[in-house]
N, C-alpha and C positions, 0 to 999 in steps of 0.2 A: 308282627312286622318283619319284613324281609330286609336282610343286610346284602346289599347288591355290591359285588366285587368290581363292577365297572367293566366287565368283560363278557361273561356269559349271562344270558337272560334266564333268571331262575323261574321255576314253576311253583306256583302257590298251592295250597290244599284246594281240592275242588269244592265248588259252591253248589248247594242245593237250590234249584230254581225257584222254590217256594220261600226261601229264607229272605228275610227283610233287613236291609242296612247292615249287611255282613262287612266287617272292616278288613280292609287290606291296606298296606302301606310299606313305607321304607324307614329304616334307620340310617342316617347318614353320619359319616365320619367328618366332622367340621374341624378347622384349625381354630387355635384360641382367638376369641373375640369375633369369629365369623358367625353370623346369624342368618337364618332363613328369612327372606324377604317376600317370597311369593311362591306359591305351589298351585299348579293346575293339572288336569288329567285329560288323557287322550285314550280312545278305545279304537284299536286297530289303526293307529296313526292319525285319527280324526278328533279334534278338540271336543270336549263334551262339558256342559255346564250343570250345576245342580238342579235336579228335577227333570233333566233331559234323558230320553231313552235313544240309544243308538245301537243298531244291530241287535236289538232284542234286550239289551241290558241297560239298566237305569242307575245314574249316579244320584245317591240319596244325600250324601254329606261329604264334606271336604274340609280338612284343617291341617294345621301344623303347630307344633310346640316344641321348643328347644331343637332337637336334631331328628325329630320324628315327623313324617307326613302320614296322614291317614285319609282314607276314602271309604265311603259306605256304599255298598252296591245291593241292588235288588234285581229280581227277575233273571233273565238269561235264557237262551234256548237250550234245552237238554242236549247234551252231547257236544255242544259247540265249544270251541277253544278261543278264548279272547287274549289279546295282547293289550295290557293295561300300562299306560306310561304315565309316569309323574314327570312333569316339567317343573324343575325346581330353579328358583333364583336365590342367591345368597348375597351377602355384603361383599363377597370376594368374586363370585362367579355369577354373571348376568343370567346365564340359561345353561341348564344341563339336564339331559333326559335320562331316566332310568325306567326300565321295563320290567314286567313280569307276565308270565302266562298263567291263566287259570282256566280250568275246564268246568263246564256246568254238569252236574251229575245227571245221569239218565233218570227219567221218572219211573 
């Protein structure tokens, strides 16, 4: 999982295009008694749902627990770079976006 500083978009480890349900996500710093209430994902700034493929990459799973959000991804076009965004809601903040980049390894 990636800890996002809220400033610069981090780059995650590259993903093999043949790997299935590879997990990416974020660890959030929450204040006492703050809880995650929602978590959704975007690919290149477009919302995606579980089982959907967008720009060649598929969202296989999504979830959150405590201060961690996770998403599982499959496919992806070799050599493509994706901007993956987690849109998070908490008991304190209705909506906050955190993004990461990851590249698909060449075949």
